[in-house]
C-alpha positions in Angstrom: -27.4 9.3 38.4 -31.1 8.8 36.5 -31.6 6.8 34.2 -33.3 8.1 30.7 -35.0 4.4 30.6 -36.9 4.7 32.7 -38.3 8.0 31.8 -42.0 7.4 31.3 -42.6 6.7 27.5 -45.5 9.4 28.3 -43.0 11.9 29.0 -40.3 11.2 26.1 -40.0 14.3 23.8 -38.1 14.9 20.9 -38.0 17.2 17.8 -36.7 15.0 15.0 -38.2 11.4 14.2 -36.0 8.7 15.9 -36.4 5.4 16.1 -37.1 3.5 19.3 -36.0 0.3 20.6 -37.8 -2.2 22.8 -36.2 -5.3 24.4 -36.3 -7.8 27.1 -33.8 -6.4 30.0 -31.9 -10.0 30.2 -28.4 -10.1 28.8 -29.5 -11.5 25.3 -32.0 -8.3 25.2 -29.4 -6.4 26.2 -26.9 -7.6 23.5 -29.7 -7.2 20.7 -30.4 -3.7 21.9 -26.4 -3.1 21.2 -27.3 -4.5 17.7 -29.9 -2.3 16.6 -28.0 0.7 18.6 -25.2 -0.1 16.2 -27.4 -0.2 13.5 -29.5 2.7 13.9 -27.1 5.2 15.6 -26.5 6.5 18.6 -29.8 9.1 18.9 -32.2 6.1 19.0 -34.1 5.7 22.3 -33.8 2.8 24.5 -36.3 1.4 26.6 -36.2 -2.0 28.1 -39.5 -3.9 28.6 -41.2 -7.6 28.6 -44.0 -10.2 27.9 -46.3 -8.7 29.9 -45.1 -5.0 29.4 -44.6 -5.0 25.7 -48.1 -4.3 25.0 -48.9 -1.3 27.4 -45.5 0.0 26.2 -46.6 0.4 22.8 -50.1 1.3 23.3 -48.2 4.0 25.1 -46.1 4.4 22.3 -49.0 4.6 19.8 -50.9 7.6 22.6 -47.5 10.0 21.8 -47.2 9.1 18.3 -51.0 10.7 17.9 -49.7 13.4 19.9 -47.1 14.7 17.7 -44.0 12.4 18.7 -41.7 11.7 15.9 -40.8 8.2 15.2 -39.1 7.1 12.2 -39.6 3.1 13.1 -40.0 1.0 16.3 -37.5 -2.2 16.9 -38.2 -5.1 19.3 -36.1 -7.4 20.5 -36.0 -10.7 22.7 -39.5 -10.2 23.3 -42.4 -12.9 22.8 -44.9 -12.7 20.7 -48.4 -12.7 22.7 -52.0 -11.7 21.2 -52.3 -8.2 23.3 -48.7 -7.3 21.7 -50.1 -8.2 18.1 -52.9 -5.6 18.6 -50.4 -3.0 20.0 -48.3 -3.8 16.9 -51.6 -3.2 15.0 -52.2 0.1 16.7 -48.4 1.4 15.3 -48.8 0.3 11.8 -51.8 2.6 11.9 -49.3 5.3 12.5 -47.2 4.4 9.1 -44.2 3.4 11.6 -42.8 0.4 10.2 -41.8 -2.1 13.1 -39.1 -4.8 13.4 -39.2 -7.5 15.3 -36.8 -10.5 16.6 -37.8 -13.4 19.2 -36.3 -16.9 19.7 -39.0 -17.8 22.3 -41.2 -20.9 22.0 -44.4 -19.3 20.5 -47.9 -20.8 19.0 -47.3 -21.0 15.3 -50.7 -19.3 14.7 -49.1 -16.2 16.6 -45.6 -16.3 14.5 -48.1 -16.9 11.5 -50.1 -13.6 12.4 -47.3 -11.1 12.5 -45.6 -12.1 9.5 -48.3 -11.6 7.5 -48.9 -8.1 9.0 -48.0 -5.4 6.3 -45.0 -3.1 7.4 -43.4 -5.8 9.9 -40.2 -7.0 9.5 -40.5 -10.5 11.7 -37.8 -12.8 12.1 -38.7 -16.0 14.7 -35.8 -18.8 15.2 -36.3 -21.1 18.2 -33.4 -22.8 17.2 -31.4 -19.6 17.6 -30.5 -19.3 20.9 -28.7 -15.8 20.4 -31.8 -13.4 19.3 -28.9 -10.9 18.5 -28.2 -13.0 15.7 -31.1 -12.6 14.5 -31.0 -8.7 14.8 -28.0 -8.6 12.4 -29.9 -10.7 9.9 -33.2 -9.2 9.3 -31.0 -5.7 9.4 -28.3 -7.7 6.6 -26.0 -5.5 8.6 -22.2 -5.9 7.3 -20.3 -4.9 10.2 -16.8 -6.0 11.3 -17.6 -5.5 15.0 -21.4 -7.2 15.4 -20.1 -10.4 15.4 -17.8 -9.2 18.1 -21.3 -8.0 20.0 -22.8 -10.8 19.5 -20.2 -13.3 21.0 -21.2 -11.5 24.4 -24.2 -13.5 24.9 -22.0 -16.6 25.4 -18.6 -14.6 26.6 -17.2 -17.0 29.4 -16.2 -19.1 26.4 -14.6 -16.4 24.4 -11.1 -15.8 24.5 -11.9 -11.9 23.7 -11.2 -10.2 27.6 -13.3 -7.1 26.1 -16.0 -9.7 25.3 -15.8 -11.2 28.8 -15.7 -8.0 30.7 -19.4 -7.1 28.6 -20.8 -10.4 30.1 -20.5 -9.9 33.2 -21.3 -6.0 33.0 -24.3 -7.0 31.5 -25.1 -9.6 34.1 -24.8 -6.8 36.9 -26.9 -4.8 34.8 -29.9 -6.8 35.0 -33.0 -5.2 36.4 -31.1 -1.8 36.2 -31.8 -0.4 32.8 -28.2 1.3 32.1 -28.9 2.4 28.3 -25.9 4.7 28.5 -23.8 1.5 29.1 -25.2 -0.3 26.2 -24.6 2.8 23.9 -21.2 2.5 24.9 -20.8 -0.9 23.9 -22.3 -0.8 20.7 -19.8 1.8 19.8 -17.4 -1.1 21.1 -15.5 1.4 23.2 -13.3 0.9 26.1 -15.3 0.3 29.4 -14.9 3.4 32.0 -14.0 2.7 35.8 -17.2 2.7 36.6 -18.1 -0.4 33.8 -15.5 -2.0 36.1 -16.7 -1.4 39.6 -19.9 -2.9 38.5 -17.9 -6.2 37.3 -16.4 -6.5 40.5 -19.2 -5.7 42.7 -20.9 -8.8 40.2 -18.2 -10.9 40.9 -18.4 -10.3 44.9 -22.0 -11.0 44.8 -21.4 -14.2 42.5 -18.8 -15.6 44.8 -20.6 -14.6 48.3 -23.6 -16.9 46.4 -21.5 -19.7 45.6 -19.8 -19.8 49.5 -23.6 -19.7 50.3 -24.6 -22.3 48.2 -21.6 -24.7 49.0 -21.1 -23.9 52.8 -17.9 -22.9 52.5 -15.9 -21.6 55.0 -15.2 -18.1 52.9 -15.5 -14.7 54.4 -18.3 -13.7 52.2 -18.0 -10.8 50.6 -20.4 -7.6 51.7 -23.4 -7.2 48.8 -24.4 -4.3 49.9 -28.3 -3.3 49.7 -28.7 -6.1 47.1 -31.0 -9.0 47.8 -29.1 -12.4 47.1 -31.7 -15.7 46.9 -30.3 -19.3 45.9 -32.9 -20.4 43.4 -31.7 -24.0 42.0 -28.3 -23.9 43.6 -27.8 -20.6 41.9 -27.2 -17.4 43.6 -29.3 -14.9 41.9 -28.9 -11.1 42.3 -32.7 -9.6 42.4 -33.8 -6.5 40.4 -36.8 -5.0 39.4 -37.6 -2.5 36.3 -39.7 0.1 37.3 -43.6 -0.5 36.0 -43.3 3.1 33.7 -45.4 3.7 30.8 
């Protein structure tokens, strides 16, 4: 299935103004995306990015806005502040687009001050907050009974909620794959589909294979298919990459 999250920003097109969401593609970023989607509705556009990519992504979006693409606002989550990204945000502000940015990575205070002083930017940074999705809920002032449940996905292994635990495993399986359709379902707190459950089972199988490899157990290794499995610092990692397209 073609994933709309991998469509080039330069190819995006719609007729009515929409919010555009940029998040890091790890579990924390995906949970943050769910909070943004919960707040802004299902028609928001979602793109996965990172510290090295966000400036180029924002610049590409600015170009599309100048070409007539209607964007109502931009929301950025779990992406650290870097000078090139600040410059790209300034370009967006020149188009009268409002920007919301939340993050918890260690960042030099002068850069945080620079972003915080930009007119048109709602910026919330807290290095002590381990879950950036909490920052998203705070900056958007959400009063939604499902928000707390979504935020729990970040540490779902400690939760007694089976749905939360399953979502954590599902998001772990999706790192590097960018499935925005799954995030939209989770944001709506929908039941997981059979396809979601298959992804969960495949991820658990890869984890079991990695654990057996690390521990040199005499277990029958699970078939990990086409997925590359490496061992880093004693932990099994399922390696995935997002295509570099803006």
